[in-house]
KOLTOR-775760 format. One record per atom (N, C-alpha, C): residue number from 0; residue in one letter; x, y, z. Coordinates in Angstrom, 3 decimals, padded with zeros to 6 digits. Layout:
BEGIN
NUM; A; X; Y; Z $
...
***
This chain:
BEGIN
0; M; 002.285; 027.439; 027.789 $
0; M; 003.131; 026.295; 027.586 $
0; M; 002.738; 025.606; 026.274 $
1; F; 003.718; 025.249; 025.492 $
1; F; 003.502; 024.585; 024.207 $
1; F; 003.834; 023.105; 024.373 $
2; I; 002.900; 022.250; 023.971 $
2; I; 003.131; 020.806; 024.030 $
2; I; 003.172; 020.290; 022.602 $
3; K; 004.233; 019.630; 022.252 $
3; K; 004.393; 019.087; 020.907 $
3; K; 003.801; 017.677; 020.853 $
4; S; 002.908; 017.459; 019.910 $
4; S; 002.283; 016.152; 019.741 $
4; S; 003.263; 015.174; 019.108 $
5; Q; 003.111; 013.932; 019.467 $
5; Q; 003.933; 012.870; 018.880 $
5; Q; 003.181; 012.136; 017.764 $
6; L; 002.008; 012.662; 017.392 $
6; L; 001.211; 011.988; 016.383 $
6; L; 001.671; 012.373; 014.989 $
7; G; 001.992; 011.421; 014.234 $
7; G; 002.376; 011.559; 012.838 $
7; G; 002.455; 010.147; 012.293 $
8; L; 002.250; 009.969; 011.013 $
8; L; 002.236; 008.633; 010.427 $
8; L; 003.365; 008.456; 009.429 $
9; K; 003.849; 007.232; 009.357 $
9; K; 004.803; 006.862; 008.330 $
9; K; 004.445; 005.455; 007.872 $
10; G; 004.902; 005.102; 006.726 $
10; G; 004.635; 003.771; 006.210 $
10; G; 005.845; 003.211; 005.494 $
11; K; 005.893; 001.905; 005.450 $
11; K; 006.948; 001.220; 004.711 $
11; K; 006.399; -000.131; 004.264 $
12; F; 006.998; -000.678; 003.220 $
12; F; 006.543; -001.978; 002.719 $
12; F; 007.727; -002.782; 002.202 $
13; R; 007.497; -004.076; 002.092 $
13; R; 008.474; -004.959; 001.453 $
13; R; 007.722; -006.037; 000.689 $
14; V; 008.430; -006.692; -000.215 $
14; V; 007.833; -007.736; -001.042 $
14; V; 008.498; -009.066; -000.709 $
15; I; 007.655; -010.058; -000.502 $
15; I; 008.130; -011.412; -000.255 $
15; I; 007.665; -012.262; -001.437 $
16; T; 008.607; -012.795; -002.180 $
16; T; 008.300; -013.603; -003.360 $
16; T; 008.506; -015.070; -003.012 $
17; T; 007.471; -015.877; -003.270 $
17; T; 007.558; -017.309; -002.986 $
17; T; 007.315; -018.115; -004.253 $
18; D; 007.861; -019.304; -004.272 $
18; D; 007.640; -020.229; -005.372 $
18; D; 006.193; -020.715; -005.269 $
19; S; 005.417; -020.538; -006.337 $
19; S; 003.991; -020.878; -006.279 $
19; S; 003.745; -022.383; -006.233 $
20; I; 004.758; -023.173; -006.504 $
20; I; 004.604; -024.626; -006.480 $
20; I; 005.055; -025.197; -005.137 $
21; T; 006.235; -024.778; -004.664 $
21; T; 006.792; -025.351; -003.430 $
21; T; 006.476; -024.514; -002.188 $
22; G; 006.139; -023.239; -002.378 $
22; G; 005.887; -022.359; -001.248 $
22; G; 007.149; -021.798; -000.616 $
23; E; 008.312; -022.156; -001.128 $
23; E; 009.575; -021.669; -000.578 $
23; E; 009.758; -020.185; -000.889 $
24; I; 010.306; -019.454; 000.089 $
24; I; 010.619; -018.037; -000.140 $
24; I; 011.811; -017.952; -001.085 $
25; K; 011.625; -017.229; -002.184 $
25; K; 012.690; -017.057; -003.170 $
25; K; 013.519; -015.803; -002.892 $
26; R; 012.826; -014.717; -002.458 $
26; R; 013.536; -013.472; -002.150 $
26; R; 012.613; -012.542; -001.367 $
27; T; 013.241; -011.679; -000.602 $
27; T; 012.534; -010.660; 000.171 $
27; T; 013.267; -009.346; -000.050 $
28; T; 012.525; -008.312; -000.412 $
28; T; 013.155; -007.004; -000.631 $
28; T; 013.398; -006.331; 000.716 $
29; P; 014.253; -005.308; 000.728 $
29; P; 014.324; -004.479; 001.938 $
29; P; 013.020; -003.684; 002.052 $
30; F; 012.822; -003.022; 003.187 $
30; F; 011.658; -002.158; 003.336 $
30; F; 011.877; -000.873; 002.540 $
31; Y; 010.826; -000.435; 001.849 $
31; Y; 010.820; 000.838; 001.127 $
31; Y; 009.801; 001.747; 001.814 $
32; H; 010.108; 003.023; 001.882 $
32; H; 009.211; 003.977; 002.534 $
32; H; 008.197; 004.536; 001.548 $
33; N; 007.084; 005.023; 002.067 $
33; N; 006.011; 005.545; 001.235 $
33; N; 005.717; 006.993; 001.588 $
34; L; 004.856; 007.585; 000.785 $
34; L; 004.379; 008.938; 001.030 $
34; L; 002.875; 008.859; 001.261 $
35; I; 002.427; 009.363; 002.404 $
35; I; 000.995; 009.396; 002.690 $
35; I; 000.431; 010.655; 002.042 $
36; M; -000.609; 010.486; 001.227 $
36; M; -001.175; 011.596; 000.471 $
36; M; -001.773; 012.650; 001.406 $
37; D; -001.896; 013.864; 000.891 $
37; D; -002.417; 014.969; 001.693 $
37; D; -003.227; 015.924; 000.823 $
38; G; -004.126; 015.364; 000.032 $
38; G; -005.015; 016.183; -000.794 $
38; G; -006.452; 015.926; -000.396 $
39; A; -007.365; 016.623; -001.008 $
39; A; -008.789; 016.458; -000.711 $
39; A; -009.201; 014.997; -000.919 $
40; D; -009.886; 014.432; 000.069 $
40; D; -010.372; 013.049; 000.030 $
40; D; -009.274; 012.024; -000.203 $
41; T; -008.086; 012.274; 000.325 $
41; T; -006.988; 011.317; 000.247 $
41; T; -006.255; 011.265; 001.582 $
42; G; -005.531; 010.200; 001.798 $
42; G; -004.617; 010.031; 002.906 $
42; G; -004.942; 010.720; 004.207 $
43; F; -004.076; 011.639; 004.590 $
43; F; -004.185; 012.309; 005.876 $
43; F; -005.489; 013.092; 005.995 $
44; N; -005.955; 013.690; 004.898 $
44; N; -007.208; 014.457; 004.954 $
44; N; -008.408; 013.570; 005.270 $
45; L; -008.370; 012.303; 004.866 $
45; L; -009.461; 011.390; 005.207 $
45; L; -009.507; 011.130; 006.707 $
46; I; -008.362; 011.082; 007.349 $
46; I; -008.318; 010.926; 008.801 $
46; I; -008.960; 012.141; 009.463 $
47; L; -008.579; 013.331; 009.005 $
47; L; -009.151; 014.559; 009.571 $
47; L; -010.655; 014.627; 009.346 $
48; D; -011.108; 014.224; 008.147 $
48; D; -012.549; 014.210; 007.870 $
48; D; -013.289; 013.325; 008.867 $
49; R; -012.763; 012.134; 009.131 $
49; R; -013.422; 011.211; 010.065 $
49; R; -013.458; 011.791; 011.478 $
50; L; -012.375; 012.443; 011.885 $
50; L; -012.359; 013.074; 013.208 $
50; L; -013.380; 014.194; 013.307 $
51; N; -013.752; 014.753; 012.163 $
51; N; -014.742; 015.832; 012.103 $
51; N; -016.146; 015.299; 011.799 $
52; S; -016.370; 014.016; 012.012 $
52; S; -017.666; 013.350; 011.806 $
52; S; -018.117; 013.298; 010.353 $
53; D; -017.209; 013.462; 009.418 $
53; D; -017.526; 013.281; 008.001 $
53; D; -017.270; 011.810; 007.688 $
54; N; -018.340; 011.039; 007.571 $
54; N; -018.219; 009.598; 007.373 $
54; N; -018.441; 009.176; 005.922 $
55; T; -018.110; 010.058; 004.993 $
55; T; -018.261; 009.737; 003.574 $
55; T; -017.458; 008.492; 003.216 $
56; Y; -016.259; 008.392; 003.767 $
56; Y; -015.392; 007.235; 003.512 $
56; Y; -015.123; 006.535; 004.840 $
57; T; -014.977; 005.214; 004.801 $
57; T; -014.830; 004.433; 006.031 $
57; T; -013.447; 004.550; 006.652 $
58; L; -012.460; 004.882; 005.882 $
58; L; -011.046; 004.894; 006.272 $
58; L; -010.472; 003.478; 006.322 $
59; N; -011.231; 002.502; 005.841 $
59; N; -010.748; 001.123; 005.784 $
59; N; -009.880; 000.926; 004.549 $
60; I; -008.646; 000.503; 004.759 $
60; I; -007.771; 000.171; 003.631 $
60; I; -008.213; -001.200; 003.143 $
61; T; -008.682; -001.248; 001.907 $
61; T; -009.280; -002.474; 001.385 $
61; T; -008.440; -003.169; 000.314 $
62; H; -007.630; -002.410; -000.439 $
62; H; -006.922; -002.986; -001.577 $
62; H; -005.532; -002.381; -001.748 $
63; L; -004.721; -003.099; -002.497 $
63; L; -003.412; -002.628; -002.928 $
63; L; -003.372; -002.663; -004.438 $
64; D; -002.920; -001.573; -005.033 $
64; D; -002.731; -001.502; -006.479 $
64; D; -001.238; -001.526; -006.781 $
65; I; -000.875; -002.203; -007.860 $
65; I; 000.510; -002.252; -008.311 $
65; I; 000.542; -001.813; -009.764 $
66; G; 001.617; -001.103; -010.138 $
66; G; 001.682; -000.603; -011.499 $
66; G; 003.097; -000.365; -011.965 $
67; T; 003.198; 000.300; -013.088 $
67; T; 004.491; 000.515; -013.742 $
67; T; 004.931; 001.972; -013.735 $
68; N; 004.234; 002.825; -013.003 $
68; N; 004.534; 004.255; -012.961 $
68; N; 005.819; 004.503; -012.171 $
69; A; 006.830; 005.069; -012.821 $
69; A; 008.109; 005.337; -012.160 $
69; A; 008.238; 006.783; -011.702 $
70; T; 007.173; 007.573; -011.840 $
70; T; 007.199; 008.969; -011.406 $
70; T; 007.211; 009.035; -009.883 $
71; A; 008.036; 009.913; -009.332 $
71; A; 008.128; 010.050; -007.879 $
71; A; 006.768; 010.420; -007.290 $
72; P; 006.413; 009.836; -006.145 $
72; P; 005.136; 010.169; -005.496 $
72; P; 005.080; 011.643; -005.091 $
73; T; 003.863; 012.211; -005.152 $
73; T; 003.625; 013.569; -004.669 $
73; T; 002.421; 013.528; -003.745 $
74; L; 002.252; 014.551; -002.934 $
74; L; 001.134; 014.591; -001.998 $
74; L; -000.220; 014.600; -002.693 $
75; A; -000.248; 015.003; -003.962 $
75; A; -001.506; 015.122; -004.703 $
75; A; -001.809; 013.912; -005.586 $
76; D; -001.078; 012.810; -005.443 $
76; D; -001.323; 011.628; -006.275 $
76; D; -002.745; 011.114; -006.109 $
77; T; -003.217; 010.436; -007.142 $
77; T; -004.551; 009.828; -007.140 $
77; T; -004.424; 008.358; -007.517 $
78; L; -005.533; 007.647; -007.445 $
78; L; -005.535; 006.236; -007.850 $
78; L; -005.687; 006.158; -009.366 $
79; T; -004.570; 006.150; -010.051 $
79; T; -004.560; 006.003; -011.506 $
79; T; -003.363; 005.156; -011.899 $
80; G; -003.443; 004.560; -013.063 $
80; G; -002.299; 003.879; -013.654 $
80; G; -001.960; 002.503; -013.133 $
81; A; -002.762; 001.948; -012.257 $
81; A; -002.455; 000.608; -011.749 $
81; A; -002.735; -000.440; -012.814 $
82; T; -001.990; -001.532; -012.767 $
82; T; -002.211; -002.614; -013.722 $
82; T; -002.823; -003.852; -013.068 $
83; A; -002.721; -003.941; -011.722 $
83; A; -003.309; -005.083; -011.008 $
83; A; -003.699; -004.638; -009.604 $
84; R; -004.651; -005.375; -009.018 $
84; R; -005.141; -005.051; -007.676 $
84; R; -005.415; -006.346; -006.925 $
85; T; -005.186; -006.297; -005.620 $
85; T; -005.559; -007.408; -004.753 $
85; T; -006.160; -006.841; -003.477 $
86; S; -006.997; -007.632; -002.840 $
86; S; -007.614; -007.184; -001.587 $
86; S; -006.705; -007.519; -000.409 $
87; K; -006.971; -006.874; 000.694 $
87; K; -006.192; -007.097; 001.916 $
87; K; -006.402; -008.539; 002.366 $
88; T; -005.294; -009.209; 002.648 $
88; T; -005.332; -010.587; 003.130 $
88; T; -005.469; -010.623; 004.637 $
89; S; -004.724; -009.727; 005.321 $
89; S; -004.802; -009.677; 006.786 $
89; S; -004.330; -008.318; 007.271 $
90; G; -004.693; -008.028; 008.510 $
90; G; -004.254; -006.805; 009.154 $
90; G; -004.227; -007.010; 010.656 $
91; T; -003.158; -006.553; 011.295 $
91; T; -003.046; -006.662; 012.744 $
91; T; -002.466; -005.373; 013.310 $
92; V; -002.936; -005.015; 014.482 $
92; V; -002.406; -003.860; 015.195 $
92; V; -001.633; -004.383; 016.387 $
93; S; -000.407; -003.919; 016.530 $
93; S; 000.423; -004.273; 017.668 $
93; S; 001.130; -003.010; 018.129 $
94; G; 000.855; -002.602; 019.360 $
94; G; 001.432; -001.351; 019.846 $
94; G; 000.953; -000.195; 018.991 $
95; S; 001.875; 000.542; 018.423 $
95; S; 001.542; 001.702; 017.590 $
95; S; 001.761; 001.425; 016.115 $
96; A; 001.627; 000.168; 015.700 $
96; A; 001.859; -000.188; 014.296 $
96; A; 000.734; -001.071; 013.757 $
97; L; 000.342; -000.794; 012.535 $
97; L; -000.613; -001.609; 011.791 $
97; L; 000.164; -002.337; 010.708 $
98; T; 000.066; -003.668; 010.699 $
98; T; 000.727; -004.462; 009.661 $
98; T; -000.343; -005.060; 008.764 $
99; L; -000.248; -004.752; 007.474 $
99; L; -001.194; -005.249; 006.477 $
99; L; -000.466; -006.200; 005.533 $
100; R; -001.188; -007.201; 005.052 $
100; R; -000.625; -008.117; 004.056 $
100; R; -001.577; -008.196; 002.871 $
101; F; -000.952; -008.234; 001.699 $
101; F; -001.687; -008.334; 000.438 $
101; F; -001.019; -009.433; -000.376 $
102; F; -001.824; -010.322; -000.982 $
102; F; -001.285; -011.486; -001.678 $
102; F; -001.767; -011.537; -003.124 $
103; F; -000.815; -011.689; -004.036 $
103; F; -001.104; -011.956; -005.447 $
103; F; -000.663; -013.377; -005.748 $
104; A; -001.599; -014.257; -006.073 $
104; A; -001.224; -015.585; -006.543 $
104; A; -000.561; -015.435; -007.910 $
105; N; 000.244; -016.400; -008.271 $
105; N; 000.966; -016.366; -009.543 $
105; N; 000.055; -015.981; -010.708 $
106; A; -001.122; -016.586; -010.786 $
106; A; -002.039; -016.343; -011.906 $
106; A; -002.679; -014.955; -011.867 $
107; D; -002.639; -014.280; -010.715 $
107; D; -003.320; -012.989; -010.576 $
107; D; -002.436; -011.784; -010.852 $
108; L; -001.140; -012.002; -011.022 $
108; L; -000.211; -010.908; -011.326 $
108; L; 000.643; -011.338; -012.500 $
109; A; 000.524; -010.619; -013.597 $
109; A; 001.252; -010.974; -014.812 $
109; A; 002.756; -010.874; -014.597 $
110; N; 003.500; -011.734; -015.281 $
110; N; 004.953; -011.604; -015.254 $
110; N; 005.306; -010.246; -015.832 $
111; G; 006.246; -009.552; -015.201 $
111; G; 006.627; -008.239; -015.702 $
111; G; 007.358; -007.426; -014.660 $
112; T; 007.610; -006.181; -015.021 $
112; T; 008.350; -005.256; -014.165 $
112; T; 007.397; -004.222; -013.597 $
113; Y; 007.410; -004.104; -012.275 $
113; Y; 006.518; -003.184; -011.568 $
113; Y; 007.345; -002.142; -010.836 $
114; R; 006.815; -000.919; -010.784 $
114; R; 007.583; 000.182; -010.210 $
114; R; 006.896; 000.903; -009.051 $
115; D; 005.569; 000.804; -008.925 $
115; D; 004.896; 001.520; -007.839 $
115; D; 003.755; 000.710; -007.240 $
116; V; 003.450; 001.048; -005.996 $
116; V; 002.337; 000.440; -005.267 $
116; V; 001.629; 001.533; -004.490 $
117; K; 000.345; 001.304; -004.238 $
117; K; -000.447; 002.269; -003.460 $
117; K; -001.567; 001.532; -002.762 $
118; L; -002.017; 002.105; -001.649 $
118; L; -003.114; 001.519; -000.889 $
118; L; -004.386; 002.299; -001.152 $
119; A; -005.501; 001.567; -001.254 $
119; A; -006.796; 002.165; -001.547 $
119; A; -007.746; 001.994; -000.367 $
120; I; -008.496; 003.059; -000.095 $
120; I; -009.547; 003.056; 000.908 $
120; I; -010.883; 002.909; 000.182 $
121; D; -011.732; 002.012; 000.670 $
121; D; -013.080; 001.821; 000.113 $
121; D; -013.078; 001.465; -001.373 $
122; G; -012.114; 000.695; -001.795 $
122; G; -012.069; 000.288; -003.193 $
122; G; -012.951; -000.911; -003.472 $
123; T; -013.076; -001.218; -004.746 $
123; T; -013.754; -002.434; -005.196 $
123; T; -012.700; -003.336; -005.820 $
124; A; -013.119; -004.435; -006.430 $
124; A; -012.168; -005.343; -007.069 $
124; A; -011.525; -004.724; -008.317 $
125; S; -012.087; -003.645; -008.838 $
125; S; -011.544; -002.987; -010.035 $
125; S; -010.388; -002.066; -009.662 $
126; V; -009.302; -002.118; -010.448 $
126; V; -008.157; -001.244; -010.184 $
126; V; -008.579; 000.214; -010.241 $
127; N; -007.843; 001.040; -009.518 $
127; N; -008.023; 002.494; -009.512 $
127; N; -009.367; 002.961; -008.960 $
128; T; -010.015; 002.149; -008.110 $
128; T; -011.265; 002.581; -007.475 $
128; T; -011.021; 002.836; -005.997 $
129; G; -011.825; 003.694; -005.416 $
129; G; -011.680; 004.065; -004.021 $
129; G; -010.889; 005.355; -003.899 $
130; R; -010.329; 005.585; -002.724 $
130; R; -009.540; 006.790; -002.443 $
130; R; -008.118; 006.358; -002.116 $
131; I; -007.135; 007.061; -002.610 $
131; I; -005.738; 006.717; -002.339 $
131; I; -005.359; 007.127; -000.912 $
132; F; -004.632; 006.246; -000.227 $
132; F; -004.110; 006.577; 001.093 $
132; F; -002.627; 006.935; 000.993 $
133; N; -001.851; 006.073; 000.350 $
133; N; -000.423; 006.333; 000.216 $
133; N; 000.114; 005.680; -001.055 $
134; R; 001.349; 006.065; -001.405 $
134; R; 001.967; 005.557; -002.630 $
134; R; 003.468; 005.490; -002.431 $
135; S; 004.085; 004.539; -003.115 $
135; S; 005.530; 004.395; -003.035 $
135; S; 006.074; 003.790; -004.321 $
136; L; 007.336; 004.071; -004.559 $
136; L; 008.069; 003.395; -005.625 $
136; L; 008.882; 002.270; -005.001 $
137; F; 009.096; 001.215; -005.750 $
137; F; 010.035; 000.190; -005.319 $
137; F; 011.428; 000.804; -005.393 $
138; G; 012.303; 000.501; -004.441 $
138; G; 013.676; 001.009; -004.482 $
138; G; 014.369; 000.560; -005.753 $
139; S; 014.152; -000.680; -006.118 $
139; S; 014.552; -001.250; -007.400 $
139; S; 013.288; -001.862; -007.977 $
140; A; 013.112; -001.778; -009.259 $
140; A; 011.900; -002.318; -009.881 $
140; A; 011.685; -003.764; -009.420 $
141; Y; 010.420; -004.110; -009.192 $
141; Y; 010.072; -005.471; -008.813 $
141; Y; 009.784; -006.249; -010.086 $
142; V; 010.525; -007.320; -010.297 $
142; V; 010.341; -008.147; -011.486 $
142; V; 009.700; -009.453; -011.041 $
143; K; 008.462; -009.659; -011.495 $
143; K; 007.707; -010.864; -011.158 $
143; K; 007.902; -011.876; -012.276 $
144; G; 008.338; -013.075; -011.919 $
144; G; 008.612; -014.112; -012.909 $
144; G; 007.603; -015.242; -012.865 $
145; T; 007.864; -016.263; -013.660 $
145; T; 007.000; -017.432; -013.776 $
145; T; 006.951; -018.211; -012.466 $
146; N; 005.769; -018.698; -012.124 $
146; N; 005.542; -019.501; -010.916 $
146; N; 005.966; -018.779; -009.639 $
147; E; 005.655; -017.484; -009.567 $
147; E; 005.970; -016.717; -008.369 $
147; E; 004.710; -016.095; -007.777 $
148; D; 004.488; -016.357; -006.496 $
148; D; 003.449; -015.668; -005.737 $
148; D; 004.093; -014.438; -005.108 $
149; T; 003.300; -013.380; -004.935 $
149; T; 003.817; -012.119; -004.422 $
149; T; 003.022; -011.690; -003.194 $
150; T; 003.705; -011.505; -002.085 $
150; T; 003.084; -010.975; -000.870 $
150; T; 003.717; -009.623; -000.578 $
151; I; 002.872; -008.626; -000.358 $
151; I; 003.370; -007.309; 000.025 $
151; I; 002.938; -007.051; 001.461 $
152; Q; 003.932; -006.827; 002.306 $
152; Q; 003.705; -006.534; 003.720 $
152; Q; 003.893; -005.034; 003.907 $
153; W; 002.868; -004.359; 004.440 $
153; W; 002.895; -002.902; 004.606 $
153; W; 002.724; -002.589; 006.084 $
154; I; 003.587; -001.741; 006.608 $
154; I; 003.511; -001.340; 008.013 $
154; I; 003.276; 000.161; 008.083 $
155; I; 002.213; 000.540; 008.781 $
155; I; 001.911; 001.956; 009.034 $
155; I; 002.065; 002.158; 010.529 $
156; S; 002.867; 003.156; 010.891 $
156; S; 003.134; 003.378; 012.303 $
156; S; 003.296; 004.861; 012.594 $
157; K; 003.439; 005.190; 013.866 $
157; K; 003.628; 006.576; 014.222 $
157; K; 005.075; 006.979; 013.963 $
158; L; 005.282; 008.264; 013.725 $
158; L; 006.632; 008.778; 013.556 $
158; L; 007.375; 008.630; 014.866 $
159; T; 008.627; 008.261; 014.765 $
159; T; 009.457; 008.164; 015.971 $
159; T; 010.716; 008.953; 015.802 $
***
């Protein structure tokens, strides 16, 4: 008898832009889907390593990198090309979903046009450090303007 597992991961994110002075929400993007990496010491392989008692990496998602790379994500992507980084603000598990939040204060993210985001495992405060877990392009480029705070909400859940 063959039993098909229901285990598989997917991710999606959205951006919530607020006025840095009043705190009012200015705009919220739709959810965009991501690609979970599948190369050595990245994404899905890090999960398998941990299940095999390889504790080289904690599997803790610590940071989010944002950048201007418009190239489509591939399974072999690495942590390169980011222009800014922020640490995880919060994380909660509810049912079969993990919701993460990352916050850039107005002063911490330069005004400009951003095209990609990725999550880092075991990173430091420096961009492009740690191991990449997943990567995505914005459906439409994210344009950060003056006096805007940026919150990125990322949901990782099982495939349904």
